[in-house]
C-alpha positions in Angstrom: -17.7 114.6 94.7 -15.5 115.9 92.2 -16.7 118.7 90.1 -17.5 117.2 86.6 -16.6 120.5 84.5 -13.6 122.4 86.1 -13.3 126.2 85.6 -10.3 128.7 85.1 -10.2 132.3 83.9 -7.0 133.7 83.5 -6.1 137.5 83.4 -6.2 137.5 79.4 -9.8 136.6 79.6 -9.4 132.8 78.5 -11.9 130.6 80.5 -10.4 127.2 80.5 -13.4 124.4 80.8 -12.0 120.9 81.5 -14.2 118.0 81.1 -13.8 116.1 84.7 -15.9 113.1 84.8 -13.1 110.6 84.0 -14.5 107.6 85.6 -17.5 107.9 82.9 -14.9 108.8 80.2 -16.5 112.4 80.3 -19.6 111.2 78.8 -22.5 113.5 78.0 -24.5 112.3 81.0 -27.6 114.7 81.9 -25.5 116.3 84.5 -22.9 117.2 82.0 -25.2 118.4 79.5 -26.8 120.7 81.9 -23.6 122.0 83.3 -22.0 122.7 79.9 -25.4 124.4 78.7 -25.3 126.5 81.6 -21.6 127.3 81.6 -21.6 128.4 77.8 -24.4 130.7 78.5 -23.1 132.3 81.2 -19.6 132.7 79.6 -21.3 134.4 76.8 -22.6 136.9 78.9 -19.8 137.5 81.0 -17.7 140.5 79.4 -14.5 139.3 81.5 -14.6 136.1 79.1 -12.9 136.6 75.9 -12.3 133.1 74.8 -13.3 129.7 75.9 -11.2 126.7 75.7 -12.6 123.2 76.3 -10.2 120.8 77.5 -10.7 117.1 79.3 -9.0 115.2 82.1 -8.3 111.4 81.6 -7.6 109.1 78.7 -10.8 110.1 76.6 -11.9 113.4 75.7 -15.6 112.5 75.6 -17.0 109.2 75.1 -20.2 110.7 74.0 -23.5 110.0 75.2 -23.8 107.8 78.7 -25.2 104.3 77.3 -25.8 103.2 80.7 -27.8 106.2 81.8 -29.5 105.7 78.3 -30.3 102.1 78.8 -32.0 102.9 82.2 -34.4 105.1 80.5 -36.0 102.0 78.9 -37.4 100.9 82.0 -40.2 103.5 81.4 -43.6 102.4 80.2 -42.9 104.0 76.9 -39.5 102.0 76.5 -37.9 105.4 77.0 -39.3 107.2 74.3 -39.8 110.6 76.3 -36.4 110.0 78.2 -34.5 109.6 74.8 -36.1 112.7 73.4 -35.3 114.7 76.4 -31.7 113.8 76.2 -31.5 114.6 72.7 -33.0 118.0 73.1 -30.6 118.7 76.0 -27.5 117.5 73.7 -29.0 119.8 70.8 -29.4 122.6 73.1 -25.7 122.3 74.5 -24.2 122.0 70.9 -26.2 125.0 69.5 -25.2 127.0 72.7 -21.4 126.6 71.5 -22.2 128.1 68.3 -24.5 130.7 69.3 -22.0 131.7 72.2 -20.6 135.0 71.2 -17.1 134.0 72.5 -14.9 131.8 70.0 -14.6 128.3 71.5 -11.5 125.9 70.9 -11.7 122.4 71.5 -8.3 120.9 73.2 -8.5 117.4 72.2 -6.8 114.6 74.0 -7.5 111.0 74.0 -10.4 109.6 71.8 -13.7 111.5 70.9 -16.4 109.3 69.7 -20.1 109.7 68.7 -21.5 112.8 70.6 -17.8 113.4 71.9 -16.8 113.9 68.2 -20.1 116.2 67.6 -18.7 118.1 70.7 -15.2 118.7 68.7 -17.1 119.7 65.8 -19.4 121.9 67.2 -16.3 124.0 68.4 -15.3 126.8 66.5 -11.7 125.5 66.5 -9.8 122.5 67.6 -6.3 121.6 68.3 -5.6 118.0 68.8 -2.8 115.6 70.3 -1.2 113.7 67.8 -2.4 110.6 69.7 -6.2 111.6 69.7 -8.5 109.7 67.8 -12.1 110.3 66.5 -15.2 108.5 65.5 -18.9 108.1 65.1 -19.2 104.5 65.9 -23.0 104.0 66.5 -23.4 101.7 63.2 -21.2 99.2 65.6 -24.4 99.0 67.9 -27.0 99.6 65.7 -27.4 103.3 66.3 -26.7 105.6 63.6 -24.9 108.7 64.7 -27.6 111.2 63.5 -27.0 113.8 65.8 -23.3 113.8 65.7 -23.8 113.8 61.8 -24.9 117.3 61.8 -21.9 119.0 63.3 -19.7 116.5 61.4 -21.2 117.1 58.1 -20.7 121.1 58.5 -17.2 120.7 59.2 -15.8 118.1 56.6 -17.3 117.2 53.0 -20.1 114.8 52.5 -17.8 111.8 51.3 -15.5 112.0 54.5 -18.3 112.5 56.8 -20.2 109.4 55.3 -17.2 107.3 55.4 -17.1 107.9 59.2 -20.6 107.2 59.8 -21.1 104.4 57.8 -17.9 102.6 58.9 -17.8 103.5 62.5 -13.9 103.2 62.2 -11.4 105.1 64.0 -10.0 108.2 62.6 -6.4 109.4 63.4 -5.5 112.9 64.5 -3.4 113.5 61.3 -6.3 112.6 59.1 -9.0 114.6 61.2 -6.5 117.4 60.3 -6.6 116.6 56.8 -10.2 116.4 56.1 -10.8 119.7 58.5 -12.3 118.0 61.7 -9.5 120.0 63.5 -7.4 122.6 62.8 -4.1 120.8 63.4 -2.3 118.5 65.5 0.7 118.8 68.0 2.7 116.4 70.5 0.9 115.9 73.3 3.0 117.6 75.5 2.7 120.8 73.6 -1.0 120.7 73.3 -2.0 122.9 76.1 0.9 125.5 75.1 -0.5 125.4 71.5 -4.0 125.9 72.3 -3.4 128.7 74.8 -1.1 130.4 72.2 -4.2 130.5 69.9 -6.4 131.3 72.7 -4.3 134.2 73.6 -4.0 135.5 70.0 -7.6 135.6 69.7 -8.4 137.0 73.0 -6.0 140.2 72.0 -8.8 141.2 69.4 -11.9 143.2 70.0 -14.6 141.1 71.7 -17.3 142.9 69.8 -15.5 142.3 66.4 -15.1 138.6 67.2 -18.7 138.1 68.2 -19.9 139.9 65.2 -17.7 137.9 63.0 -18.9 134.4 64.6 -22.4 135.3 64.4 -22.2 136.5 60.8 -20.1 132.9 59.6 -22.8 130.7 60.8 -25.4 132.7 59.8 -24.2 133.3 56.1 -23.3 129.7 55.5 -27.0 128.5 55.5 -27.8 131.2 53.0 -27.8 131.1 49.1 -24.8 133.2 47.6 -26.6 136.3 46.9 -28.5 136.5 50.2 -25.3 135.9 52.1 -23.6 138.5 50.4 -26.5 141.0 51.1 -26.3 140.1 54.5 -22.4 140.1 55.0 -22.5 143.5 53.2 -24.9 144.6 55.9 -22.7 143.0 58.8 -19.8 145.1 57.5 -21.5 148.5 57.1 -22.6 148.0 60.8 -19.2 146.7 61.8 -17.7 149.9 60.2 -19.8 152.1 62.4 -18.5 150.6 65.6 -16.3 152.3 67.9 -13.5 149.5 67.9 -13.3 149.4 63.8 -12.8 153.1 63.9 -10.3 152.8 66.4 -8.5 149.7 64.9 -8.3 151.4 61.2 -6.9 154.6 62.9 -4.3 152.6 64.9 -3.2 150.6 61.7 -2.7 154.2 59.9 -0.9 155.8 62.7 1.1 152.7 63.5 0.0 152.2 67.1 -1.4 149.5 69.0 -5.3 149.9 69.0 -7.4 150.4 72.4 -10.3 148.5 72.2 -13.6 149.3 74.2 -15.1 146.2 73.0 -18.0 148.2 71.4 
């Protein structure tokens, strides 16, 4: 059997993950959710990994939950209630694993990203998309509101843009996705990997301690009231200033030399 998730770590510390369940349009099956969760946990703890790129093979980036697998769950005596709860919990854990991973995660989007696949893109820290890619939260077409994708989507785009996607289920073009903030930018399909790896390389050259500090603080402060956020961020800055890499980075800037990170 073909591995449903391919892994490749380069010398710069960029871990390239590729969704590879092409026959199921890279659906978030139980198996895919489990392997992604484990992989993000492992990568977060691996000092050799500095940045993670999440790409995909095939015409679909990710088609969301495996509806055939979900439908089979209805055969249980409770009509699938326990099974649905299990899968939703697995999915929520995986998505939060991306946010909580101390390493920056960049989605490299080709093809279509629908429902929980759109949620996957929104959960990544950054996203670069092919100009031909498409996004949607189409649950309303089948009587199933995309409530869990809504969580990540509404934290990336404004309320009205999120509600338009959720209520209509229409496809959103790559250019529109960039316009509303779902992705950072779009590029020609043949330039996608190069553009993503260029961004990943820039980020990988920074202190991993600094990146982890900043990513953690970014997601924590945005859930706080303004004054609480400033108090929290100020304390983060103080602690960051006392770290080796901040001292080294500032000294290198003043002395006009390249900093030597210790990731500490």
